[in-house]
C-alpha positions as CSV (number, residue, x, y, z in Angstrom):
1,M,0.0,0.0,0.0
2,L,2.8,2.4,0.8
3,Y,4.6,1.5,-2.4
4,A,1.4,2.1,-4.5
5,A,0.6,5.4,-2.7
6,T,4.0,7.1,-2.3
7,R,6.7,5.4,-4.3
8,K,9.1,6.6,-1.6
9,K,12.0,4.4,-1.0
10,S,13.1,6.4,2.1
11,I,9.7,5.8,3.8
12,I,9.6,2.1,3.2
13,D,13.3,1.7,4.3
14,R,12.6,3.7,7.5
15,L,9.7,1.5,8.3
16,F,11.9,-1.5,7.6
17,D,14.4,-0.2,10.2
18,L,11.6,0.0,12.7
19,G,10.5,-3.6,12.0
20,L,7.2,-2.6,10.4
21,C,7.8,-3.3,6.8
22,V,9.9,-5.3,4.3
23,L,12.9,-3.8,2.5
24,Y,12.2,-1.6,-0.6
25,D,14.3,-4.0,-2.7
26,R,12.2,-6.9,-1.5
27,V,9.1,-5.0,-2.7
28,L,10.7,-4.6,-6.2
29,N,11.5,-8.3,-6.3
30,L,7.9,-9.2,-5.5
31,T,6.6,-7.0,-8.3
32,D,9.1,-8.6,-10.6
33,D,7.9,-12.1,-9.6
34,L,4.3,-11.1,-10.1
35,A,5.0,-9.6,-13.5
36,A,6.9,-12.7,-14.6
37,A,4.1,-15.0,-13.4
38,V,1.5,-13.0,-15.2
39,C,3.5,-13.0,-18.4
40,K,3.9,-16.8,-18.1
41,F,0.1,-17.2,-17.8
42,Y,-0.4,-15.0,-20.9
43,T,2.1,-17.1,-22.9
44,D,0.7,-20.4,-21.8
45,Q,-2.9,-19.4,-22.6
46,N,-2.0,-17.4,-25.7
47,V,-4.3,-14.6,-24.6
48,V,-3.7,-11.4,-22.6
49,C,-6.4,-11.4,-19.9
50,P,-5.7,-10.4,-16.3
51,P,-6.1,-13.4,-14.0
52,Q,-8.1,-11.4,-11.4
53,L,-11.1,-11.2,-13.8
54,H,-13.9,-13.7,-13.6
55,R,-15.3,-16.0,-16.2
56,D,-18.7,-15.9,-17.8
57,L,-19.3,-12.2,-17.0
58,F,-20.3,-9.5,-19.4
59,T,-17.1,-7.7,-20.3
60,V,-16.6,-4.2,-21.7
61,A,-13.2,-2.9,-23.1
62,A,-12.0,0.7,-23.1
63,V,-9.2,2.2,-25.1
64,D,-7.7,5.5,-24.3
65,N,-4.5,7.5,-24.8
66,L,-2.1,7.7,-21.9
67,D,0.3,10.6,-21.5
68,H,3.0,10.9,-19.0
69,N,4.9,14.2,-19.0
70,P,7.7,14.1,-16.3
71,S,8.1,17.4,-14.5
72,S,11.7,16.8,-13.3
73,N,14.3,19.0,-14.9
74,T,16.6,15.9,-15.3
75,S,14.0,13.8,-17.2
76,S,15.1,12.9,-20.7
77,D,12.0,11.2,-22.0
78,S,8.2,11.1,-21.8
79,F,5.5,8.5,-22.5
80,H,2.6,9.0,-24.9
81,G,1.0,5.6,-25.5
82,T,-2.2,3.5,-25.3
83,A,-4.0,1.8,-22.5
84,I,-6.6,-0.9,-22.8
85,S,-8.9,-1.7,-19.8
86,L,-11.4,-4.4,-19.2
87,F,-14.5,-4.1,-17.0
88,Q,-16.9,-6.8,-15.8
89,H,-20.4,-6.7,-14.4
90,P,-21.1,-9.2,-11.7
91,H,-24.5,-11.0,-11.5
92,G,-25.6,-9.7,-8.1
93,E,-25.2,-12.4,-5.5
94,T,-24.0,-15.0,-8.0
95,A,-20.3,-15.9,-7.3
96,T,-18.0,-16.7,-10.3
97,A,-14.5,-18.1,-10.3
98,P,-11.5,-16.0,-11.3
99,V,-9.6,-16.9,-14.5
100,C,-6.8,-18.5,-12.6
101,E,-4.6,-18.5,-9.5
102,L,-1.0,-17.3,-10.2
103,D,1.8,-19.8,-9.6
104,L,5.0,-18.2,-8.3
105,S,6.9,-21.4,-7.9
106,G,10.1,-21.4,-9.8
107,I,9.8,-17.8,-11.0
108,A,12.2,-16.2,-8.6
109,D,15.1,-18.6,-9.5
110,R,14.8,-18.2,-13.3
111,K,17.2,-16.0,-15.1
112,D,15.3,-15.9,-18.3
113,R,12.1,-14.4,-17.0
114,P,9.0,-14.7,-19.2
115,R,8.0,-11.7,-21.2
116,L,4.8,-10.5,-22.9
117,P,3.8,-12.4,-26.0
118,T,5.3,-10.9,-29.2
119,W,1.9,-10.9,-30.9
120,Y,0.7,-8.6,-28.2
121,T,3.6,-6.1,-28.0
122,N,4.2,-5.9,-31.7
123,V,1.6,-3.7,-33.4
124,P,1.3,-4.7,-37.1
125,P,1.8,-1.7,-39.3
126,D,-1.1,-0.7,-41.5
127,A,-0.9,2.0,-44.2
128,S,-4.4,1.4,-45.6
129,R,-6.6,4.3,-46.3
130,T,-9.7,4.2,-44.1
131,R,-13.1,4.7,-45.6
132,E,-15.2,7.7,-44.8
133,S,-18.7,7.6,-43.3
134,P,-21.2,5.8,-45.5
135,V,-24.7,7.1,-46.2
136,F,-27.0,4.7,-44.4
137,C,-30.7,4.5,-43.5
138,S,-32.3,1.9,-41.3
139,A,-35.9,1.2,-40.2
140,A,-34.5,0.5,-36.8
141,V,-33.9,4.2,-36.2
142,D,-37.1,6.1,-35.5
143,A,-37.7,9.7,-36.0
144,R,-36.9,12.0,-33.1
145,N,-39.8,12.3,-30.7
146,D,-40.7,14.2,-27.5
147,S,-40.9,11.1,-25.2
148,I,-38.1,12.5,-23.1
149,A,-40.3,15.5,-22.2
150,L,-43.1,13.2,-21.2
151,R,-41.0,10.7,-19.2
152,S,-37.9,12.5,-17.9
153,C,-38.4,16.2,-17.4
154,P,-41.4,15.8,-14.9
155,L,-38.9,14.1,-12.6
156,E,-36.6,17.0,-12.9
157,F,-39.5,19.5,-12.2
158,Q,-40.3,17.5,-9.1
159,W,-36.8,18.3,-7.8
160,L,-37.1,22.0,-8.9
161,S,-40.5,22.3,-7.1
162,E,-39.0,20.8,-4.0
163,V,-36.2,23.3,-4.1
164,R,-38.6,26.2,-4.6
165,L,-40.7,25.1,-1.7
166,L,-37.8,24.8,0.6
167,I,-36.4,28.2,-0.4
168,E,-39.7,30.0,0.0
169,N,-40.2,28.4,3.4
170,D,-36.6,29.1,4.5
171,A,-36.1,25.4,5.2
172,V,-33.2,23.2,4.3
173,G,-34.1,19.6,3.5
174,E,-32.0,16.6,3.2
175,C,-33.1,16.1,-0.4
176,M,-32.5,19.6,-1.6
177,T,-29.6,18.8,-3.9
178,W,-30.2,17.2,-7.3
179,S,-28.1,14.1,-6.5
180,A,-29.8,13.4,-3.1
181,H,-33.3,13.9,-4.5
182,H,-32.9,11.3,-7.2
183,A,-30.9,9.0,-5.0
184,T,-33.8,8.6,-2.6
185,K,-36.1,7.6,-5.5
186,S,-33.6,5.3,-7.3
187,Q,-33.5,1.5,-7.0
188,S,-31.0,-0.5,-5.0
189,P,-27.4,0.1,-6.1
190,S,-25.9,-2.3,-8.5
191,P,-22.8,-4.3,-7.4
192,K,-19.4,-2.8,-8.1
193,C,-17.7,-3.9,-11.2
194,L,-14.4,-5.7,-11.7
195,S,-11.7,-3.8,-13.6
196,A,-8.2,-4.5,-14.9
197,V,-5.6,-2.7,-17.1
198,L,-3.8,-4.6,-19.8
199,P,-0.1,-3.9,-20.4
200,L,0.5,-0.5,-22.0
201,F,1.6,0.3,-25.5
202,P,4.1,2.9,-26.5
203,D,2.3,3.4,-29.8
204,P,0.0,6.4,-30.4
205,S,-3.7,5.5,-29.8
206,H,-5.1,7.5,-32.7
207,S,-3.4,5.4,-35.5
208,T,-5.4,3.0,-37.5
209,A,-2.9,0.2,-36.8
210,M,-3.2,0.6,-33.0
211,M,-7.0,0.7,-33.2
212,K,-7.1,-2.5,-35.2
213,H,-4.7,-4.1,-32.8
214,A,-6.8,-3.0,-29.8
215,M,-9.9,-4.5,-31.5
216,N,-8.1,-7.8,-32.0
217,I,-7.0,-7.9,-28.4
218,A,-10.5,-7.1,-27.2
219,L,-12.0,-9.8,-29.4
220,K,-9.5,-12.4,-28.2
221,A,-9.8,-11.5,-24.5
222,V,-13.6,-11.4,-24.4
223,E,-13.9,-14.7,-26.3
224,F,-11.5,-16.3,-23.7
225,I,-13.2,-14.9,-20.6
226,N,-16.9,-14.9,-21.8
227,P,-17.3,-17.1,-24.9
228,G,-20.1,-16.1,-27.3
229,Q,-20.3,-12.4,-26.3
230,S,-19.7,-9.7,-28.8
231,P,-17.0,-7.3,-27.5
232,V,-17.9,-3.8,-26.5
233,L,-15.2,-1.1,-27.1
234,A,-15.6,2.3,-25.5
235,C,-13.5,5.3,-26.7
236,D,-13.4,9.0,-26.5
237,Q,-14.4,11.0,-29.6
238,P,-11.2,11.0,-31.6
239,L,-10.6,7.3,-31.0
240,F,-14.3,6.6,-31.7
241,A,-13.9,8.2,-35.1
242,T,-10.9,6.0,-35.9
243,A,-12.7,2.9,-34.6
244,K,-15.8,3.6,-36.8
245,Q,-13.6,4.1,-39.9
246,V,-11.9,0.8,-39.2
247,Q,-15.3,-0.9,-39.0
248,W,-16.4,0.7,-42.2
249,T,-13.2,-0.2,-44.0
250,W,-13.0,-3.8,-42.9
251,P,-16.6,-4.9,-42.2
252,E,-15.8,-8.5,-42.7
253,L,-13.6,-8.4,-39.5
254,Y,-14.9,-5.5,-37.4
255,S,-18.5,-4.8,-38.4
256,E,-21.2,-3.7,-36.0
257,Y,-22.4,-7.3,-35.9
258,K,-19.0,-8.5,-34.5
259,I,-17.9,-5.6,-32.2
260,V,-19.8,-2.7,-30.6
261,T,-18.1,0.6,-30.4
262,M,-19.5,3.4,-28.3
263,L,-18.5,6.8,-27.1
264,R,-17.4,7.2,-23.5
265,V,-20.1,8.8,-21.4
266,L,-17.7,11.1,-19.4
267,H,-16.5,12.8,-22.6
268,I,-20.1,13.2,-23.8
269,E,-21.0,15.0,-20.5
270,M,-17.9,17.2,-20.7
271,A,-18.8,18.1,-24.3
272,A,-22.4,18.9,-23.2
273,L,-21.2,21.1,-20.4
274,K,-18.9,22.9,-22.7
275,A,-21.7,23.4,-25.2
276,A,-23.8,24.9,-22.3
277,G,-20.9,27.1,-21.4
278,Q,-20.7,28.3,-25.0
279,W,-24.4,29.0,-25.0
280,L,-24.1,31.1,-21.8
281,A,-20.9,32.9,-22.7
282,G,-21.5,36.7,-22.6
283,S,-24.9,36.4,-21.0
284,G,-23.8,37.4,-17.5
285,W,-24.1,33.9,-16.2
286,S,-20.6,33.9,-14.6
287,D,-21.3,37.4,-13.2
288,S,-24.4,36.2,-11.4
289,L,-22.4,33.3,-9.8
290,V,-19.8,35.8,-8.6
291,H,-22.3,38.3,-7.2
292,C,-24.2,35.6,-5.3
293,G,-21.0,34.3,-3.7
294,L,-21.1,30.9,-5.3
295,A,-17.7,31.2,-6.9
296,T,-14.8,33.6,-7.6
297,R,-14.3,35.3,-11.0
298,G,-11.8,32.8,-12.2
299,T,-13.7,29.8,-11.0
300,A,-16.9,31.0,-12.5
301,E,-15.2,31.4,-15.9
302,S,-13.8,27.9,-15.6
303,Y,-17.4,26.6,-15.3
304,L,-18.0,27.7,-18.8
305,N,-15.1,25.6,-20.1
306,A,-16.1,22.7,-17.8
307,S,-12.5,22.3,-16.7
308,H,-13.9,20.6,-13.6
309,V,-16.9,18.4,-14.4
310,K,-18.3,18.0,-10.9
311,R,-18.2,21.7,-10.1
312,A,-19.5,22.8,-13.4
313,R,-22.4,20.3,-13.1
314,Y,-23.2,21.7,-9.6
315,A,-23.2,25.3,-10.9
316,H,-25.7,24.4,-13.6
317,Q,-27.9,22.7,-11.0
318,V,-27.9,25.8,-8.9
319,F,-28.6,28.1,-11.8
320,V,-31.4,26.0,-13.3
321,S,-33.1,25.9,-9.9
322,A,-32.8,29.7,-9.7
323,L,-34.2,30.1,-13.2
324,F,-37.2,27.9,-12.3
325,I,-37.9,29.9,-9.1
326,M,-37.7,33.2,-10.9
327,Q,-39.9,31.9,-13.7
328,R,-42.6,30.8,-11.2
329,R,-42.4,34.1,-9.4
330,A,-42.8,36.0,-12.6
331,F,-45.9,34.0,-13.5
332,A,-47.4,34.5,-10.0
333,K,-46.7,38.3,-10.3
334,C,-48.3,38.6,-13.8
335,H,-51.4,36.4,-12.9
336,P,-52.0,36.5,-9.2
337,N,-55.7,35.6,-9.3
338,E,-56.3,34.5,-12.9
339,D,-56.7,30.8,-13.9
340,V,-54.1,30.9,-16.7
341,D,-52.2,27.8,-17.9
342,F,-48.5,28.1,-17.1
343,E,-47.3,26.5,-20.3
344,A,-49.5,28.8,-22.4
345,W,-48.1,31.8,-20.6
346,C,-44.5,30.6,-21.2
347,Q,-45.2,30.2,-24.9
348,S,-46.7,33.7,-25.2
349,R,-43.8,35.2,-23.3
350,C,-41.3,33.4,-25.5
351,S,-42.9,34.8,-28.6
352,S,-43.0,38.3,-27.3
353,C,-39.8,38.6,-25.3
354,P,-36.5,37.4,-26.7
355,Q,-34.8,37.5,-23.3
356,F,-37.5,35.2,-21.8
357,L,-37.0,32.9,-24.8
358,Y,-33.2,32.8,-24.2
359,W,-33.5,31.8,-20.6
360,S,-36.2,29.3,-21.3
361,L,-33.9,27.6,-23.8
362,T,-31.1,27.7,-21.2
363,M,-33.4,25.8,-18.8
364,E,-34.1,23.2,-21.5
365,L,-30.4,22.7,-22.2
366,E,-29.4,22.4,-18.6
367,L,-32.2,20.0,-17.9
368,A,-31.2,17.9,-20.9
369,V,-27.7,17.6,-19.4
370,L,-29.1,16.6,-16.0
371,V,-31.3,14.0,-17.6
372,F,-28.3,12.6,-19.4
373,V,-26.3,12.4,-16.2
374,R,-29.3,10.7,-14.4
375,S,-29.5,8.1,-17.2
376,L,-25.9,7.1,-16.4
377,R,-26.4,7.1,-12.6
378,Q,-29.6,5.0,-12.9
379,S,-28.2,2.9,-15.7
380,D,-31.3,3.5,-17.8
381,F,-30.4,2.6,-21.4
382,E,-33.6,3.9,-23.0
383,L,-33.3,7.2,-21.1
384,Y,-29.7,7.4,-22.2
385,I,-30.7,7.1,-25.9
386,E,-33.4,9.7,-25.5
387,A,-31.1,12.1,-23.7
388,L,-28.6,11.8,-26.5
389,D,-31.3,12.4,-29.0
390,T,-32.1,15.7,-27.2
391,L,-28.5,16.8,-27.0
392,V,-27.5,16.2,-30.6
393,P,-29.5,19.2,-32.0
394,W,-27.7,21.4,-29.4
395,F,-24.3,20.3,-30.7
396,F,-25.3,21.1,-34.2
397,A,-26.7,24.5,-33.2
398,L,-23.6,25.5,-31.2
399,D,-21.3,24.3,-34.0
400,R,-19.6,21.6,-31.9
401,T,-18.4,20.0,-35.1
402,N,-16.8,16.8,-33.9
403,Y,-19.5,15.7,-31.5
404,S,-22.3,16.8,-33.8
405,R,-20.8,14.4,-36.4
406,W,-19.9,11.4,-34.3
407,L,-22.5,11.6,-31.6
408,S,-25.1,11.2,-34.4
409,V,-23.3,8.0,-35.5
410,H,-23.2,6.8,-31.9
411,V,-27.0,7.4,-31.5
412,Y,-27.6,5.5,-34.7
413,D,-25.5,2.6,-33.5
414,M,-27.3,2.5,-30.1
415,K,-30.8,2.6,-31.8
416,S,-29.7,-0.1,-34.2
417,L,-28.2,-2.3,-31.5
418,K,-31.3,-4.4,-31.0
419,A,-31.0,-5.6,-34.7
420,T,-27.2,-5.8,-34.9
421,N,-26.4,-7.3,-31.5
422,P,-29.5,-8.5,-29.6
423,S,-27.4,-10.0,-26.7
424,V,-25.5,-6.8,-26.1
425,Y,-28.7,-4.9,-26.3
426,D,-30.3,-7.1,-23.6
427,S,-27.3,-6.6,-21.4
428,F,-27.4,-2.8,-21.9
429,K,-31.1,-2.9,-21.0
430,T,-30.2,-4.3,-17.6
431,G,-27.8,-1.4,-17.0
432,K,-24.5,-2.9,-18.1
433,F,-23.5,0.0,-20.4
434,T,-22.2,1.8,-17.3
435,F,-20.1,0.5,-14.5
436,K,-19.1,1.3,-10.9
437,A,-15.4,0.7,-10.3
438,Y,-13.3,0.4,-7.2
439,I,-11.0,3.3,-6.5
440,Y,-8.1,0.9,-6.6
441,F,-8.5,0.8,-10.4
442,F,-6.8,4.2,-10.6
443,I,-4.0,3.0,-8.3
444,Y,-3.4,0.1,-10.7
445,I,-3.1,2.5,-13.6
446,F,-0.3,4.4,-11.8
447,I,1.4,1.1,-10.9
448,Y,1.4,0.0,-14.6
449,I,2.7,3.4,-15.7
450,Y,5.6,3.2,-13.2
451,I,6.6,-0.4,-14.0
452,Y,6.3,0.1,-17.7
453,I,8.5,3.3,-17.7
454,R,11.0,1.8,-15.2
455,Y,11.6,-1.6,-17.0
456,I,10.9,-0.8,-20.7
457,I,11.5,2.8,-21.6
458,Y,14.4,3.6,-19.3
């Protein structure tokens, strides 16, 4: 634990002198033995699949670029490579067996320690020209509808009404925040997922060769650990574009019927928050946050760029609740005693007052982002598709070129999933398109970075 958290040789050796820890060199020997045992398992099975994963579980792969920029003045190199991760969804209380138990016998005495298989470390070069997006049409994709307004937004307005009631009564309730309100109405939490990071690659992740190699590794690992399942590969937007071009160029190997590619949801939320910041730029939104004491000037401006996702999301939650309260107060002031429909009043005000129309559209955009986040936290796949269907026009209107192009492709794939991969669609319907990982997953990433740079690059 100390080695994973600090990497400080002096601390571990000091604890060794006090009789509380093993020597630092012993820790390095143990990591070498574990790495050699894992490499031997990979070579014997002819597949790279971490042994701590379990068999017969739905598995999702993720590909991302990994950048390590050393800050030391004496550093002579950096690392810009590719990381592939595997995530598994347990079946509730059903216990499954891990892939294997590592055998360390005979490893420590061997001089020729096993290495990773060459078919894994060597990325085959590929200079083929990828194909552009084809023009397609499918009956599986329905026209855009307003079902999200009927099924989702009323739940958001329940939270807004609760906030308004608590504010007007000068009361602070336990469910005043957006997260707490929906957490009390959600179902029992799903079990935490298993996760593992495969050995890193020094090759750039955006290349066609690396993406094809990652798809081949995902196909082989998923077939070994969960036979019969179509692999699911999650990427951010630039890598998703490369993956789709690979699928369109080599459909006989990587078509949508054989492997499912999807955009990573965190990057979609970040793009949506940036789009909302672009919509609010110059409107006085950041000034209002400063004047009410919610944030300083620099912090309020950073919310527009969504440099910190959690804080930016919280700022939009506060602002949409303030807009809702002011809108209701304006309605009560204009029609204190008349029986006037609120929706009809909003439509008339939008047609006569451009400022009212602007802030009404702002509420719609912020509520659409919150509905998207709720679809992830509740693992509601249908709501996820509907929320994306609502966000796509905003990306086009605000000239978010990359996401307007590729998010449309992602929505098409998700709507066609029932026809192309029914088994994956059924798994997504049960909430397996999102995952809850242990915090140790991020510690494993840093361990892999350290070992890779120490034993391979330097």
